[in-house]
C-alpha positions in Angstrom: 23.8 2.0 -5.3 23.0 -1.6 -6.3 24.1 -4.3 -8.6 24.5 -3.1 -12.2 22.6 -6.0 -13.6 19.6 -5.3 -11.5 19.6 -1.6 -12.2 19.9 -2.3 -16.0 17.0 -4.8 -15.8 14.9 -2.3 -13.9 15.7 0.4 -16.4 14.6 -1.9 -19.3 11.4 -2.8 -17.5 10.4 0.6 -16.3 11.5 2.9 -19.1 8.4 2.1 -21.3 6.1 3.2 -18.5 7.9 6.5 -18.1 8.1 7.1 -21.8 11.8 7.8 -21.6 15.1 5.9 -21.2 15.8 5.7 -17.4 19.5 6.0 -16.6 20.4 3.0 -14.4 23.4 4.7 -12.9 21.7 8.0 -11.9 17.9 7.5 -11.8 17.7 4.2 -10.0 19.0 3.1 -6.6 18.6 -0.2 -4.8 17.5 -0.6 -1.2 17.2 -3.4 1.4 13.5 -3.7 0.8 11.1 -0.9 -0.1 10.7 0.0 3.5 14.4 0.8 4.0 14.3 2.7 0.7 11.5 4.9 2.0 13.4 5.4 5.2 16.3 6.6 3.0 14.1 9.0 1.2 12.8 10.5 4.5 16.3 10.7 5.9 17.5 12.4 2.7 14.9 15.1 2.5 13.0 15.5 5.8 14.6 17.8 8.4 13.4 18.2 12.0 10.1 20.1 12.0 9.3 19.4 8.4 5.8 18.1 7.8 4.9 15.0 5.8 1.3 14.4 4.6 0.2 10.8 4.9 -3.2 9.4 3.8 -5.1 7.2 6.3 -5.2 4.2 6.4 -1.4 4.0 6.0 1.2 1.3 6.0 2.4 1.4 9.6 6.1 1.7 8.9 5.6 5.1 7.3 5.1 6.8 10.6 8.2 5.8 12.6 10.3 6.2 9.6 9.2 9.9 9.2 9.5 10.5 12.9 13.0 9.0 13.0 14.0 11.8 10.5 12.5 14.4 12.8 9.4 14.9 10.6 5.9 15.7 11.8 3.1 13.7 10.2 0.0 15.3 9.0 -2.9 12.9 8.4 -5.6 13.1 5.7 -8.1 10.3 5.7 -9.5 8.4 2.8 -13.3 8.4 3.1 -15.2 5.1 2.5 -18.4 5.0 0.5 -21.4 6.3 2.4 -23.2 3.0 1.8 -20.2 0.8 2.7 -22.1 -0.7 5.7 -24.8 -2.0 3.5 -23.6 -2.5 -0.1 -20.5 -3.8 -1.8 -18.8 -1.2 -3.9 -15.5 -0.6 -5.7 -12.4 0.3 -3.6 -12.3 3.4 -6.0 -15.1 4.8 -3.8 -12.7 5.4 -0.9 -11.9 9.0 -1.8 -9.7 11.9 -0.8 -11.4 15.2 0.2 -9.2 17.6 -1.7 -10.3 20.5 0.6 -9.0 18.5 3.6 -5.7 17.8 1.7 -5.3 21.5 0.9 -5.9 22.4 4.6 -3.2 20.0 5.6 -0.6 21.7 3.5 1.4 24.5 5.2 4.7 26.3 4.5 6.4 23.5 6.5 5.1 20.7 4.2 8.1 18.9 2.7 6.6 15.7 1.3 3.4 13.8 0.5 3.4 10.0 0.7 1.1 8.2 -1.8 0.3 4.5 -2.0 -1.2 3.1 -5.1 -2.3 0.3 -5.4 -3.3 0.9 -1.8 -2.7 -1.2 1.3 -5.1 -2.0 2.9 -8.0 -0.5 0.9 -7.1 -2.0 -2.6 -7.7 1.4 -4.3 -5.9 2.3 -7.4 -5.8 6.1 -7.5 -7.3 7.4 -10.8 -5.3 9.6 -13.2 -7.6 12.5 -12.4 -7.1 12.1 -8.6 -3.3 11.8 -9.1 -3.3 14.9 -11.3 -5.0 17.0 -8.6 -2.6 15.8 -6.0 0.3 16.3 -8.3 -0.8 19.8 -9.2 -0.9 20.7 -5.5 2.6 19.4 -5.0 3.9 21.5 -8.0 2.1 24.6 -6.7 3.7 24.2 -3.3 7.1 22.6 -4.3 6.3 19.4 -2.3 8.1 16.2 -2.9 6.0 13.1 -3.7 7.1 9.7 -2.4 5.0 7.2 -4.4 4.8 3.8 -2.8 4.0 1.5 -5.8 5.1 -1.8 -4.4 2.0 -3.5 -5.7 2.5 -2.1 -9.2 2.5 -5.6 -10.7 -1.0 -6.3 -9.3 -3.6 -4.1 -10.6 -7.0 -5.0 -12.1 -8.0 -1.6 -13.5 -5.9 0.9 -15.4 -2.9 1.9 -13.3 -1.3 5.4 -13.6 2.1 6.3 -12.2 2.0 9.8 -10.8 5.5 10.6 -12.0 4.3 10.2 -15.6 1.6 12.8 -15.6 3.8 15.8 -16.4 7.4 16.8 -16.4 6.7 19.2 -13.5 5.2 16.4 -11.3 7.9 13.9 -12.4 10.7 16.3 -11.2 9.2 16.1 -7.7 8.5 12.3 -7.6 10.4 9.3 -6.2 8.7 6.0 -7.1 9.2 3.0 -4.9 9.1 -0.7 -5.9 9.7 -4.1 -4.3 11.0 -7.4 -5.5 9.3 -9.0 -2.5 5.9 -7.9 -3.6 6.5 -8.3 -7.4 7.8 -11.9 -7.1 6.1 -13.0 -3.9 9.4 -13.2 -2.1 9.1 -10.7 0.8 12.0 -12.2 2.7 14.5 -11.2 0.0 14.4 -7.5 1.1 15.2 -6.0 -2.3 13.6 -2.7 -3.2 14.3 0.2 -5.5 13.6 3.9 -6.0 13.2 5.6 -9.3 13.4 9.3 -9.9 15.3 12.4 -11.1 19.1 12.1 -10.6 19.2 15.1 -8.3 16.8 13.3 -5.9 18.1 9.8 -6.2 21.7 10.8 -5.4 20.6 11.9 -1.9 18.5 8.8 -1.3 21.5 6.6 -2.3 23.8 8.6 0.1 21.4 8.0 2.9 21.3 4.3 2.1 25.1 4.1 2.5 24.8 5.4 6.0 21.8 3.2 7.0 22.9 -0.2 5.9 25.6 0.4 3.3 24.5 -2.1 0.7 21.9 -4.8 0.0 22.4 -8.6 -0.4 24.1 -9.1 -3.8 22.9 -12.7 -4.5 19.2 -11.6 -4.0 19.7 -8.6 -6.2 21.1 -10.9 -8.9 18.0 -13.2 -8.4 15.7 -10.2 -8.8 17.6 -9.1 -12.0 17.0 -12.6 -13.5 13.3 -12.3 -12.6 13.0 -9.0 -14.4 14.9 -10.2 -17.4 12.6 -13.2 -17.9 9.2 -12.2 -16.4 7.7 -10.5 -19.4 8.8 -13.1 -22.0 7.5 -15.9 -19.7 4.1 -14.1 -19.3 4.7 -13.8 -15.5 3.2 -10.4 -15.0 -0.1 -11.1 -16.8 -0.4 -14.6 -15.2 0.3 -13.1 -11.8 -2.6 -10.6 -12.2 -4.9 -13.3 -13.5 -4.1 -15.7 -10.6 -4.6 -13.0 -7.9 -7.8 -11.7 -9.5 -9.0 -15.3 -9.5 -8.2 -15.7 -5.8 -10.0 -12.5 -5.1 -13.1 -13.7 -6.8 -12.8 -17.2 -5.2 -12.5 -15.8 -1.7 -15.0 -12.9 -2.0 -17.8 -15.2 -3.0 -18.3 -16.0 0.7 -19.2 -12.4 1.5 -21.9 -12.6 -1.1 -23.2 -15.8 0.5 -23.2 -14.1 3.9 -24.6 -10.8 2.8 -21.6 -8.9 4.1 -20.5 -5.9 2.0 -16.9 -5.4 1.0 -14.7 -3.1 -1.1 -14.0 -4.7 -4.4 -10.2 -4.4 -4.7 -8.7 -2.7 -7.8 -5.2 -3.9 -7.0 -3.0 -5.7 -4.5 -4.1 -8.8 -2.5 -6.1 -7.4 0.4 -9.9 -7.0 0.7 -11.7 -4.8 3.2 -15.0 -6.3 4.5 -17.6 -4.4 6.5 -18.6 -6.4 9.6 -21.3 -4.0 10.9 -23.9 -6.7 10.7 -21.8 -9.1 12.8 -23.1 -9.2 16.4 -20.6 -10.3 19.0 -22.5 -12.0 21.8 -23.2 -9.8 24.9 -20.7 -10.3 27.6 -18.1 -11.9 25.4 -14.7 -11.8 27.2 -11.7 -10.0 25.6 -8.3 -9.6 27.1 -7.5 -6.1 28.3 -5.1 -5.4 25.4 -8.1 -6.0 23.0 -11.0 -4.7 25.0 -9.4 -1.3 25.2 -9.2 -1.0 21.4 -11.8 -0.1 18.7 -14.5 -2.6 17.6 -12.4 -4.0 14.7 -9.9 -5.4 17.3 -12.9 -7.1 19.0 -14.0 -8.5 15.6 -10.5 -9.7 14.8 -10.1 -11.5 18.1 -13.6 -13.0 17.9 -13.1 -14.3 14.3 -9.7 -15.8 15.3 -11.0 -17.5 18.4 -14.5 -18.6 17.4 -14.4 -18.9 13.6 -10.7 -19.9 13.1 -9.9 -17.2 10.5 -7.4 -14.4 11.2 -7.9 -10.9 9.8 -6.2 -7.5 10.5 -8.0 -4.7 12.3 -7.5 -1.7 10.0 -7.8 0.9 12.8 -4.2 0.0 13.5 -3.5 2.0 10.3 -5.3 5.1 11.6 -4.7 7.8 14.2 -7.2 7.8 17.1 -9.3 10.7 15.9 -10.0 8.9 12.6 -10.2 5.3 13.8 -14.0 5.4 13.8 -13.8 5.4 10.0 -12.7 1.8 9.9 -13.9 0.3 13.2 -16.4 -2.0 11.4 -14.0 -3.3 8.8 -11.5 -6.1 8.7 -8.7 -6.7 6.2 -8.3 -10.2 4.7 -5.4 -11.3 2.6 -6.0 -13.6 -0.4 -2.4 -14.4 -1.2 -2.9 -18.0 -0.1 -3.1 -21.4 -1.7 -6.6 -22.1 -3.0 -7.2 -24.9 -0.5 -6.5 -22.5 2.3 -8.9 -20.0 0.8 -11.6 -22.7 0.6 -11.0 -23.8 4.2 -11.3 -20.1 5.3 -14.6 -19.7 3.4 -16.0 -22.8 5.0 -15.1 -21.5 8.5 -16.4 -18.1 7.7 -19.8 -19.6 7.0 -19.9 -20.1 10.7 -20.6 -16.4 11.0 -24.2 -16.8 9.8 -25.5 -17.3 13.3 -23.9 -14.0 14.4 -25.2 -11.8 11.5 -28.1 -9.5 12.1 -30.0 -7.2 9.8 
């Protein structure tokens, strides 16, 4: 499925990463955004009662998409660094406990969902981490759905799990997004890459879900891929976003608030344990009943004038405590907006203790 020009452009762009010539007709299919593409993959391979392993924190659309297919989600948390409340450290230090992952796998496990570069943490899974996950999947014949929509924004070496071995590659579907790659999320153009015997079923599901994707926007994405490399767009995009990260994160150093230094994407997780919300501060019921990060998010929005996402929204209740002192900020803004946000965030000084 998809416009031939876009599929050929994707094959030309991605084949070097996979060290082989991708067949645009059989190993690539186009979807109406990466989210719909992932829904197609779940619908194609997950039967009622099948289990799907998802790492917490997760992109919130994964869960309803899996459940729509009748799947049962099994959650495995990423663990933040033990000193995350006091010291800034790399997002790489959010780690998977492999023993926990192994315990989550049962005879019913059909698929693992992987996200690298990761939203919201900003972690880029290392080759060794991916190898261990991939080896488990090979040993148990588990499909891998690799959400790589931020694959154009990485600041450390980035490994695609499908490239680690032929055995892992045969189990992997990789997901990409024109919206993320070209900063045009409203276009709703995504793609899935993988072995022909997997992609054919994803494409079949796509025809039943929305039949096709907008042709003019597919053509626009094709032009983007045809010209991006020669115009230096990919390298410039990384430089620009890395610059925005450094520009914005300087305020946390001023305030003495630790954060996870992102390895990819355009989000940063900041630990707000030191921020003391005044006693008796009033929250509406839909906020007061939620974990502390919701209180922090509301407080910053109302009193400081800066909006941030409470990351416990990307967790199940049993693991929400892991992120209750963090907030997720997005730096994909104009520099004047980032500077205004920094100036407002300096107003937090009077609420910081310790």
